[in-house]
C-alpha positions in Angstrom: -27.7 48.6 83.5 -25.3 45.6 84.6 -28.2 43.3 84.6 -28.9 44.5 80.9 -25.5 43.7 80.1 -24.8 40.5 81.6 -27.8 39.4 79.6 -27.0 40.7 76.2 -23.5 39.2 77.0 -25.1 35.4 77.8 -27.4 36.0 74.8 -24.8 36.8 72.3 -22.6 33.8 73.2 -25.3 31.4 73.0 -25.9 32.9 69.3 -22.2 32.6 68.5 -21.9 29.1 69.8 -25.1 28.1 67.7 -23.3 29.5 64.7 -20.0 27.9 65.2 -18.2 26.0 62.5 -19.5 22.4 62.2 -17.3 19.9 63.0 -16.8 17.0 60.6 -19.1 14.2 61.5 -16.3 11.4 60.2 -18.3 10.1 57.3 -17.5 11.3 53.7 -19.4 10.8 50.4 -17.9 10.4 47.2 -20.5 11.5 44.4 -21.1 9.7 41.1 -21.1 12.6 38.3 -22.5 10.9 35.2 -25.2 11.4 32.9 -26.4 15.2 31.9 -26.0 18.3 34.1 -28.8 18.2 36.4 -30.9 21.3 36.4 -31.4 24.0 39.0 -34.9 24.3 38.8 -36.0 20.4 38.0 -33.3 18.7 40.4 -31.7 20.8 42.8 -34.2 23.8 43.9 -36.7 21.1 45.2 -34.0 19.6 47.2 -32.6 22.6 48.8 -36.3 23.3 49.6 -36.7 20.2 51.1 -33.7 19.4 53.3 -32.1 22.9 53.7 -34.0 25.8 53.6 -35.8 25.1 56.8 -32.4 26.2 58.6 -30.9 28.0 55.6 -33.4 30.2 54.3 -30.5 32.2 52.6 -30.6 29.5 50.1 -33.9 29.9 49.0 -32.8 31.7 45.9 -30.5 30.6 43.0 -28.2 33.8 43.4 -27.6 32.8 47.3 -27.1 29.2 46.8 -24.6 29.5 43.7 -22.8 32.0 46.1 -22.0 29.7 48.7 -21.9 26.3 46.5 -18.5 25.0 47.7 -19.7 25.4 51.1 -22.7 23.4 50.6 -21.0 20.7 48.4 -18.2 20.3 51.3 -21.3 20.0 54.2 -22.9 17.4 52.1 -19.9 15.1 51.5 -18.3 15.4 54.9 -21.9 14.1 56.1 -22.2 17.4 58.1 -25.4 18.1 56.2 -28.4 17.8 56.1 -28.8 17.6 60.1 -31.7 15.5 61.4 -32.5 13.8 58.1 -30.5 12.4 55.4 -30.7 12.5 51.6 -30.0 9.5 49.2 -26.9 9.2 47.1 -28.8 10.3 44.0 -30.3 13.4 46.1 -26.3 14.2 47.1 -25.4 13.7 43.5 -27.8 15.9 42.1 -26.8 18.5 44.4 -23.2 18.2 44.1 -23.0 17.4 40.5 -24.8 20.3 39.9 -22.3 22.1 41.7 -19.5 20.9 40.2 -20.6 21.6 36.6 -20.6 25.3 37.9 -23.8 25.5 39.3 -25.9 26.8 36.3 -29.1 28.6 36.4 -31.1 25.9 34.1 
């Protein structure tokens, strides 16, 4: 029983460490929101599938992405996301500006 408890506690510690708050990478991005309002279906959803859904499967629907939109925008602007790859300024703008325009389901 003690062995099971020790393994369980270590597993929980590893799991929670992986889910801890992401630290700011020190870089910052300022979006350029000009032109037409971006479309969720055409502009945003494909980028989320490509750059985010591999790790954030909860963003696979409009409702879940929209519910966490302020965090998503903040993580992209701070440079914390996406990890392991980068998006172009145009791609970042598409997501951030869509969120800034109220994250319409269009």
